[in-house]
Steps between C-alpha positions, in 0.01 A plus 500: 500500500767746595672429157188575322439826681864611419432415130189695491693811654747482232232562227516846351205738517320639205670827554852356519441304184393827323825670630703209380342536148563868511863449588543240225391746234697798643813277528634569153480868576678473834776284341539751226520798744771302713710400201486809272388801709631460845854601419416803276252630772780463769749676266249776429453553882872519540523755231231710641698557816831515325700664205704309228875614558638282241320346207774228459402229756184712591636621824216668699559737797233549759373860521179448712199689408686766279329378176151532650575850648622595147174397342281708735721791583739555201335360184250752385356282238414189689201623727312678224552216257393246772192705583404523132536122471282430803239746379480348149476146659224606746305656204539197263460202707140564639378575144658167378334298786163660452513474125602125525211434738245660270616316194523162683135545612394569147697213362364275771151536354355300218587716197576422140872434421587503870809291446616724220477824723697320763782429254486861376543649847788255570697560185637837601664339814665254277626771255553790737794378690879576483647617170173481316325747744812740498481513109127573528568770746776656301254522200235674716245226450360566859428853391391429145221242576281746685649828358317820505755689304381369160136633552335165454371463876468888567453732204771769443261790540426371855864445578587858403298625803730318734852592582802274427528394872146359505544313166831353621341395836204337323743329265699370789180356672414317166860360501443359854171351379679311221761378757229368724352311208832352424583397865159345587537156337610304803268679730208425293573129487551487880166682564338263248629206697366654820166572356451157354571333835179682658223252515197608291274384790615807699377741220175303474430515873569877509266559192222296672544722817454815279855618486597744223801473271674757700443325821612173354820651381589642842367225719600190298729570205758729688521291817540178311787619278676690780801267496533547137448882539797500749717284242405740223585828701841357619579382136395833348700709750817292459460492113463883496781559720736290273335607180698556172457874500572541877745803528607405849641170383682668215645756751635218726640325196668819390680528825578148550624403155538810304698703754644190666376615838422158614452590865274809447303301237448209742384742772255655262359165413470394865303819580271432214454146594434589861229742403328241281523237772352750745212566256434138452493448885245787537276338224514160669424670845203691356349212303562222758174565680292495182629163361246233423607153614359154423203352669715282739691817622175695554350221705817490714486880551134492599575208738786693668276815533214289657736336748633838604144641558399184694806514738440879555129447593594189729761717689252774543239265641756359744607850614146569589 
């Protein structure tokens, strides 16, 4: 009997099995980080707090936080460029997430040529990466697609009433819209997978109870796809901060490799990385309380809450 009890204790719980499955799928990434990224990251940290005295043999002398002081107190271009990059990112990523969600909801409905539209929205992601996107940007394609300069969208006689600053600002907004269209392929697919995982019975029950489409959207759709919403927000933020036209990355590259200031370039990179990491932590902290979990976790949470209430009431009765 004792041996049987010991054997039963060794069995893994359902949660432990899920954790092992997750670890199995993440293992290639962990191994890759350990083999190919651990040494470069360590060297980058060493360079951020040092200065290369001799390029032959790569001799690095420790200088403390001098590189970080230089970034904030001496370099007059870093902070304005950094704030400009953050502003562009915070303007672009909510548009991308909202647009992706709207398109995903439309494509999730029964419409003609639904599969074709999904392919059309995903093609720009396949084409708009790396050298191809740089070439398109160099040709001004993002401004040409929705251009108001040629008088096709807005007639010339109306444009003449506005100044050059207003026309330039509107043209810039149109360029951002085109970039959002290009960058929404992955987000649309992720939202589609989340929408298709929602049981139709929930929508049917809500309609029977007299819920409107607006109430169904906020009470069922948004809570059920909240994990996918968090994933899309994180992915869009990271993708925007490391975008092909990110001037901050170009500035870091110029100092690190163009001017051979390896220590200062590494310090700029770590400042940028720390800000992005802090922003990710804030997003996780804000959305943690709004995450929808599976039915098993919900039952466990309710059970814990009911047990807490029961113990509190019982202690009150004893005190009296």
